[in-house]
N, C-alpha and C positions, 0 to 999 in steps of 0.2 A: 421555661415557663411551659405552659400549655394550652393552646386557645383554641377554638373551632373554626372551619372554612367550613360554610351550609352544614354539612354533616361528618365535615373529614377532621378528624382529632389531630394537630397539629403539634408538633415538641420542636421546640425550638431552644437550642442551650444556651440562650444566654436573657435575661432578667425583663430587657426591656425589647421591645420593637420600632423601627422607625413606621410611620404611619406609610413613607414611600416603599417600606418591604413587604407590609402588610397587602398594601393596594399592588405591588410584584405578583407577590405569590397568591392571589385571587385571581391574575387574569392568567397565570397559567393552571390553575384548577381549572378556570375556564375552558382551555385549550385543549386539555387533558380530558375534561367530561365529553367535551363537542366532537373529539378525535381530530383535530384538525392542528391547523400548524399555525405558528407566529412569531412575529419579530418583537423583541423589546428592548427598550431601553432604561437602562440606571446606572446614575451618575457616578463615579468613583468614588469608594471609600465609604460607599455606605449601605456596606456586608449583603454584594450583589450574590457572592458565591453562598454565603451559608443558608439563605434566602432561597435560591434554586434547591440546594439539596435535601433542605429541609422539609419542603412542601412535597417536591418529588417521590424521595423516600416515604414519607406519611402517604402518601397516596397509594406507592407499591404496597405497604405492608397492610393497608386498612381494607383496599380493596380486594377481591377473591383472584382476580385473572393474575397479579404479582406479575406485570413486563416488568421486564429488564430496564434497566437504563444506561444506555450509552451516550456517556459525557466526553465530548469531544471539546478540547483546548489546544493551544497553538505549540507552547513549548515546553519543554521538560519541566522545566522549573515550576510552572503554572501546573500542569501536571499532578508534581508531587505537592505542590500547596493543596489541587483539590481532595486527594487523596489524606493530609494531615488532616484536614476541615472536616470530610467524611469520618473521621476514627474519634475528632474529639465530637461530634453528633450522635453516633454509636453508641458511645460511651455514655456521653449523656443519657443517649434515649434508656439506656438498661438503666441507670439509678432512678430515672422517671417510672418506667415501668416495674423494677423490682425483678426482671428477669435480663438475660440475652438471648437476643433474636437471634434464630436462626437466619446471619447473613452474611452474604461474602462479598468484598469489594477489592478489586484489582487494579492495578493499573498497567498498560503494557508500552512499553518501549523500546528500543531496537535492542539484537543482536550484543551488538557493541557494549550497550550498557548493563546487561546482564549475565553475560558469559560468565560461567568459572570456568571453564576448560585451559588447562596451564598452556597448552599451545593458540588454542586462535584466541582466547583473551590478551596474549602479548603483540598481536596485529593491532594497527594503530588507524588502519582504516578498516570502516565499516562496511565495503564491498567485499575486503579480501575475508574479515571474518565471518561474514555472511556466507562465503561461498568455501570457508573452510570448516563451517558447521555441517552444509550441507552434503560435503564429502563425508562427514564421520557419522552423519545421520538416516543418511538416504538407501535406500531398497538396495542400490547397486552393490551397494561394500557388503552389505550381507550376503548376496547372490555370489560373490567373489569371496568371501568366507568358506560358503557350501562346498566349491569347487576347490575349497584348497588351494586359492590363488592369494591371500590375505590373512590377515589373523587379525584376534577377536580382538585384540589390545588395539587395533587400527579404528573401532568404533569409541564412541562418546560414552564413557562411564556415568557421563549425569545425566544423560538421554535414555541411555538402556536402561538406567534404576527406573524411572518411571514405568515401564513395565511391570513391575514388582509389585505395585501397589494398584487399590482400588481406584480405575480411573474416572470416577464420578468424587473420589475425594483425595484426591494427589493433594492439598492444601484443607487444613482446616478450614471453619466458618471463622469469619473474621474480616478487618478490615487492614491491608497490610502497606504499606508505603515502599518503594523499591528497597532502600536500608533493609527495612525488617523481611521481605521476599527476601534478598539476598540471604540474609542472616539465615532462614531458616533450612533455605533448600541447601546452605555449606552443609548444616546440621545433619540434614537429610539426607546428601547426598547426589540430592535430584538438578534439573536443568529448570533455573527460573523461567528462562525464555518460554519452554516446553511447554512446563506447566502453567503458566497463565493461558496459553495458546489454547490448551485441550480444557481448560477449566472455563472457558469463556462461554460456553453453554452453559453453566452451572452459577454463573454468578448472576448475583443479584444486580449488582453495578460494573462498568467495565469504565474506566480512564484511558482513553489515548489521546494521540494527536488524530489532529481533521484526517491526515493522510490516510488512514487507516480503513476511511468511508469515501474519501473525495478523490485518491488518486485511484485510477482503474487499476494501475499496476501490483497495487498492494493489498487495495482491498477485494481483488479475487481471491485471493490467497487467506488474508488475515478476517475478513467481516462477512463472510462466505455464508458461516452456520447459522448468522444471528438469527432472532426471529420475528416476523414483519408486524407485530405488535411492540417490538418494543420503544421506549420513548428515547428519539434519539436532542439531542442536547448539544450544541452547538455554542461555547461562551466565549468569551475577548473576540467573538467575530466581526468585529470592525474592518477585519481584511479577508474577510472567508471569501469574497471574491477576487480576490490574486491568488488565493490558494488554489481556486478553480481554474483560471487561466494557467499558471504557470505548472501544474500538473499535467495538463495537455500539450505546453506550447516545450518548443526545441532551441538548442542554438547549435548551427555546425558552422565550426572554424577551419583553417585550414589545418592547422596543427591536429582538430579530429581526424580530417581525411589522409591525412599521411598516417599517423597511428591508427588510421582503421587498415590502412591499405596493407602496414606490416601484419595486421591481425587476420588478413584475408590470406595474407603466403605464408604465414605461419601454418593456418587449420590447412592450407594447401598439403604442407607436408606434413603434418599429423597425417591428414588422409593416407598418402602415398606410404608412409611406412606401416598405418594400421590394415591397407591391402595388401603388403607384403608376410604380415604373420597374422593377420586375426580376418578377414576377407567377410566373415560369415557375417560380421558383426555391421558391417555398413549393409551387405544384402538384406539381414533382418531389418534392418532401418529402412529401409526403399520399400519391402514386402508391405511395412506397415503403414507406410504413408499412402500405401496405394490406395487403402481402406481408410482411409481419413485420419485428422491429428488425434480422434479420442482412441481410435484402436492401437495408435503410436504409445500410450500411457501417459502424454505430454499434459494431460489434465485430470489426473485422477487422485490431486491432494497433494502428491508428493513435488517438493517443491525445486524449481530448476534455477539454471543460472541470469534465466531473466524472463518478467512478466510479459502476455501480449499484453499493450495500452491500451486492448479496445476490444478484450475477450470477449466473441461473441459466438451461441450454439450455432448457427450456420455454417462458421468457418470451422468450427469444431468438425462439424459431419459429414465437410465436405471432402475428397479427394484431394491432395495435396496437386498444384499442375504438374503437369509431365516436367517442364521445365528447372523445377527446381528439388525435385526425387532425388535423385542420386548426390552424393555429395559433393563429388566434383565439378557437378554442373549447378549448384546453389552455389559455390565459393566464385566460379565465373559468373554468373549472374552478378553478385553480391560486388565483383573487380568492376565490370560493365559502370553499374551504377555509380560507384564511388567516383570513376572518371569522369563519369557525366557530371558530378558535381563539381568537380574540380574545372573544369570548364566553364560551368556556370558562375564561378565565383572569380573568375577573370572581369571584374565589371568594373567600369572607372565614374559609373554614377550609380545612385537607387534605382533598382527596379522596387517592381511590388504588383505582386500577381497570386490570382486564384490557386486552389489546389487544381484543380480543373485544367487552367492554361496551361501549371507547370506539367500534369501526367502529358497534355496532348502533346506537348514540346519535348518531352522526353521521348514518348513514341516515336515520331517524327525522325527525332537523332539516333535512336540506341536500337528500335523496335522491343522496348523495354514494356511490356503489357502491364493495366491496371492490377491483374487478379493475382498475380506471384508477389506483389510485395505485401500486399494484403498477407500474406504469410510469413512474411521475413523475420518477425519477431518470434512466434512459435518453431521456425523450420531452424534457428540459428542454435536457439535453446535446448533442440534434440539434437542438434549434432556434436554440442558441447557435452553434452551427455552420453553419447555416445563414441566420443572420441574420447572420454574421463579425463578433461585436460584439468591439469593441476594449476598451472600459473596463469589463474584466470584476470587479473590486472593487464594484463597483454591485451586483452581482447575488449575492455571496457568502450575502447571508442567504436570500435565495429558493432556491439550493442547497441551504439547512439542513434547507426547509422541505420540498424533495423528499426530500430523503434523509429524515428524519421518516414520510413519507408511505410513502413504500417499504416502511420496518421497521416500521413499526406496523401495513401491510398484510400483512405477507410474515409476523411470525415470533404465533403464537397461546399461544405457551407459553414458560417460561423470562424472562418481561417484564413488568414494571410500570412504570404509568403514575402519576408523582403531581406533581397541582396541590398546589401551595404559595404562599399570599399572599403573604406575606414571604421574602424572597431569603437573611435570616439569621436566628438565631434569636431576638435581641436586637433587630430591626428593628420602629420603631412607624408607619414609612409603608410602606404596600404596594407591593409591588413585583413579583406573580405569575411564579413560575417553572413551567414546565410541565417533568415530567423524565422523559423515557422512559429507562429505565435495563433494563441487562440483566443478570439475576441467576444466571445459570448460564454460567460462565466456559468448558465443554466447548461451546458454541455454537461457539464462533472456533476453539476447541481440533480440533475431531472433523474437521476435512477434512484439516486438517494429520497426524492420526494414521491415519485412512484413504490417505493419498496417498501417504505415506515409512513403508518398512521398517522403519527403525532412527531413536529420537528421544534423545539423551542430553538429558535436563533437569537440571543441576547446577546450585548456589548454596553459598555460604558456610555459609547455614542458609537451613532450612526454618520458619516460624513455627508451621503449624497443622500435627498430627500427620495433619489428616486431607485432606492434600494429595493423595496419591494418590487419593480418592474423586472431588475436584473436575477429574478429568481422565478 
């Protein structure tokens, strides 16, 4: 059916519309007209998703600015469901209008779910798939091929095939579920993951997980190019505050500290090996760090082992502190920090403190300053890249420690450190855990509100009356 809300023609893919659906669409249009944000509830089973898509697509296609729609949901099944609903809507619009609109709708999920490469796709853990992919697609490998230190066959052929195509038209207009995207890319011999990543600026709507916007570690890589006038939708958002909090929270256990120590020792051995055979590589890294992280190439779009959880422009432009510039000094620094954490974990009762208190105690006992801690994530990422580490799983715990160091040295308020001697309430054997907990969901949400002009947060029900204040 076709109807009007003010001057906006809306095509709805069903013969009838509930009054609740119409009122819901009117509220969304009012929000988009004034360019503000809204929080909307709509009961389960009343066609919230189709109402949301029908109105926002109609708005995008009717008004000249054609703003991009960023549609965020919780799980892969919900994202796939939204893509299928969108596909039905666009087919129905084509039938009503008598022509097919120039429209692209794509969904993004992890490499693990989209990878076609016969080696990388066999891996069971997402982090291993990610790192295998990065090794086969980054600039370092191409430089080695130019120096005849590696073979062209080491590159991912699916990724390389994309360079042969028009970068603005890697996939024809249309709406693609994950199955249809993979089927198309198999036929073309191209990479589904990078097809979507590179086509994001040219899509009318992109559907993906909350984390691609809310988690700084992921959002900086994936969503950086999205235009500021995009319409952002958070669907199924009754737990969005938990997603915000979890994206900036971290648990450290005894096991993580043990594995981090092993990882640091392995990196130290790797540094010694590189020193003997290719010391220039480490010297070049040192010299670039004197100029700042931006000069080191760490922030120029190439994906690395880990992303900074709180990447900021001032950190990029600063010179890395002298105490952690040299690879061997940085590893010693990490080892000292890990040993300090091990001593702090020896508690018999619950301890709660602020990041400021933690940093003061750390400095008093170890003389570790706050500033080098802020650079730990970026410094470790660059070191792993410089050393061309292959067995990346060995260093995931060390990555967690570097992330913790960066977070605890960046945020002074809105966070709490809690040391618990027992992992569970009824446990009798000590198994200490350090929880770095974000207490304020707005810390992750604030950059999204500052960046985009229209944000719609919607769900079946928001359990807390004070939901509005949380953001």
